[in-house]
C-alpha positions as a printed NumPy array, in Angstrom:
array([[ -5.856,  31.263,  10.128],
       [ -8.234,  31.423,   7.18 ],
       [-11.887,  30.393,   7.374],
       [-11.858,  28.462,   4.053],
       [-10.025,  25.167,   4.37 ],
       [ -9.762,  22.362,   1.863],
       [-10.941,  19.121,   3.493],
       [ -8.731,  16.014,   3.253],
       [ -9.338,  13.913,   0.146],
       [-10.936,  11.056,   2.093],
       [-13.756,  13.264,   3.435],
       [-16.901,  12.724,   1.335],
       [-18.236,  15.821,  -0.345],
       [-21.7  ,  16.66 ,  -1.637],
       [-21.718,  16.455,  -5.435],
       [-25.448,  16.444,  -6.232],
       [-28.359,  18.323,  -4.701],
       [-31.709,  16.53 ,  -4.952],
       [-34.853,  18.656,  -5.02 ],
       [-37.793,  17.365,  -3.013],
       [-41.179,  17.602,  -4.781],
       [-43.394,  20.291,  -3.142],
       [-46.308,  17.876,  -2.481],
       [-44.039,  15.54 ,  -0.487],
       [-42.858,  18.418,   1.705],
       [-46.345,  19.74 ,   2.542],
       [-48.344,  16.486,   2.841],
       [-49.187,  15.763,   6.531],
       [-48.843,  12.194,   7.792],
       [-52.106,  10.147,   7.913],
       [-51.683,   8.938,  11.507],
       [-50.201,  10.44 ,  14.649],
       [-46.786,   8.895,  13.948],
       [-44.637,  10.623,  11.394],
       [-44.236,   8.552,   8.244],
       [-40.706,   7.879,   7.071],
       [-39.607,  10.07 ,   4.204],
       [-39.45 ,   8.164,   0.919],
       [-38.444,  10.434,  -1.95 ],
       [-40.007,   9.782,  -5.328],
       [-37.527,   9.794,  -8.165],
       [-38.653,  10.168, -11.749],
       [-37.296,   7.378, -13.964],
       [-34.25 ,   8.578, -15.839],
       [-32.406,   6.725, -18.541],
       [-28.837,   5.823, -17.559],
       [-26.489,   8.284, -19.2  ],
       [-22.726,   7.942, -19.456],
       [-21.178,   9.759, -16.499],
       [-17.645,  10.726, -15.751],
       [-16.021,   8.989, -12.795],
       [-15.899,  12.245, -10.822],
       [-19.639,  12.846, -11.371],
       [-20.791,   9.331, -10.439],
       [-23.454,   9.129,  -7.726],
       [-25.179,   6.219,  -6.043],
       [-28.3  ,   4.895,  -7.738],
       [-31.62 ,   4.655,  -6.006],
       [-32.437,   1.008,  -5.172],
       [-35.656,   1.135,  -7.24 ],
       [-33.813,   1.887, -10.469],
       [-33.056,  -1.118, -12.638],
       [-29.896,  -1.142, -14.744],
       [-29.54 ,  -2.754, -18.109],
       [-26.863,  -5.425, -18.454],
       [-24.692,  -3.017, -20.417],
       [-25.053,  -0.251, -17.828],
       [-24.37 ,  -2.699, -14.994],
       [-21.258,  -3.922, -16.805],
       [-20.022,  -0.325, -17.266],
       [-20.683,   0.405, -13.608],
       [-18.785,  -2.707, -12.537],
       [-15.876,  -1.762, -14.813],
       [-15.763,   1.739, -13.349],
       [-15.825,   0.369,  -9.827],
       [-13.105,  -2.162, -10.616],
       [-10.969,   0.552, -12.204],
       [-11.327,   2.816,  -9.154],
       [-10.512,  -0.002,  -6.725],
       [ -7.427,  -1.   ,  -8.727],
       [ -6.26 ,   2.625,  -8.749],
       [ -6.522,   2.767,  -4.958],
       [ -4.705,  -0.548,  -4.599],
       [ -1.983,   0.544,  -6.993],
       [ -1.261,   3.65 ,  -4.935],
       [ -0.44 ,   1.726,  -1.781],
       [  0.776,  -1.561,  -3.272],
       [  4.203,  -0.267,  -4.285],
       [  4.795,   1.302,  -0.877],
       [  3.694,  -1.805,   1.027],
       [  5.753,  -4.126,  -1.186],
       [  8.793,  -1.909,  -0.709],
       [  8.32 ,  -2.004,   3.071],
       [  7.908,  -5.794,   3.071],
       [ 10.996,  -6.369,   0.903],
       [ 13.056,  -3.945,   2.993],
       [ 12.049,  -5.743,   6.188],
       [ 12.924,  -9.158,   4.705],
       [ 16.316,  -7.937,   3.44 ],
       [ 17.101,  -6.324,   6.806],
       [ 16.174,  -9.546,   8.591],
       [ 18.518, -11.549,   6.354],
       [ 21.322,  -9.02 ,   6.873],
       [ 20.855,  -9.165,  10.631],
       [ 21.183, -12.961,  10.509],
       [ 24.249, -12.8  ,   8.228],
       [ 26.294, -10.284,  10.268],
       [ 27.428, -12.723,  13.026],
       [ 28.4  , -15.362,  10.445],
       [ 30.266, -12.803,   8.344],
       [ 32.127, -11.498,  11.389],
       [ 33.171, -15.019,  12.377],
       [ 34.327, -15.755,   8.812],
       [ 36.257, -12.475,   8.54 ],
       [ 37.842, -13.048,  11.945],
       [ 38.992, -16.533,  10.877],
       [ 40.43 , -15.254,   7.585],
       [ 42.235, -12.381,   9.311],
       [ 43.596, -14.692,  12.021],
       [ 44.975, -17.064,   9.354],
       [ 46.507, -14.164,   7.381],
       [ 48.181, -12.751,  10.508],
       [ 49.58 , -16.148,  11.475],
       [ 50.896, -16.789,   7.938],
       [ 52.372, -13.297,   7.663],
       [ 54.012, -13.553,  11.075],
       [ 55.445, -16.987,  10.241],
       [ 56.793, -15.724,   6.913],
       [ 58.311, -12.641,   8.547],
       [ 59.974, -14.739,  11.222],
       [ 61.353, -17.188,   8.663],
       [ 62.678, -14.359,   6.471],
       [ 64.352, -12.533,   9.357],
       [ 65.959, -15.54 ,  11.095],
       [ 66.486, -17.716,   8.069],
       [ 64.693, -20.683,   9.603],
       [ 61.101, -21.903,   9.707],
       [ 59.529, -21.873,  13.158],
       [ 58.565, -25.296,  14.524],
       [ 54.923, -24.3  ,  15.093],
       [ 54.459, -22.441,  11.743],
       [ 52.408, -23.717,   8.849],
       [ 54.069, -26.022,   6.344],
       [ 54.   , -26.048,   2.578],
       [ 54.059, -22.297,   1.967],
       [ 56.376, -20.841,  -0.647]])
């Protein structure tokens, strides 16, 4: 068994390492209680990023309307890709189940219909065979057959 394993694709992976400013790491808290860590991020202009390199934005950053629109489009595209992957499989399963249900309901009716047709064919064939071999039509046989 090897030590290096590839994690499943749904496990989140670290894509960006954020450096903490040295003054934030060494500054002691003012009171006896430890202060919550709030990182300070320098303002950066939004740059076009590839989908694989996208990271979450800090809540303090404001996006322009154009950048927000691009972000929404990227998110929509990713969601539709995920839906598309499972939609075909789920639709196929649903259609298969519905077809199987209809077939299960049709089998008894088909059997009854086939049994009736076969019974009629056997009776007609037997009556014809008896009339051909004896030269007369049986009294209980069907009428009007040539």
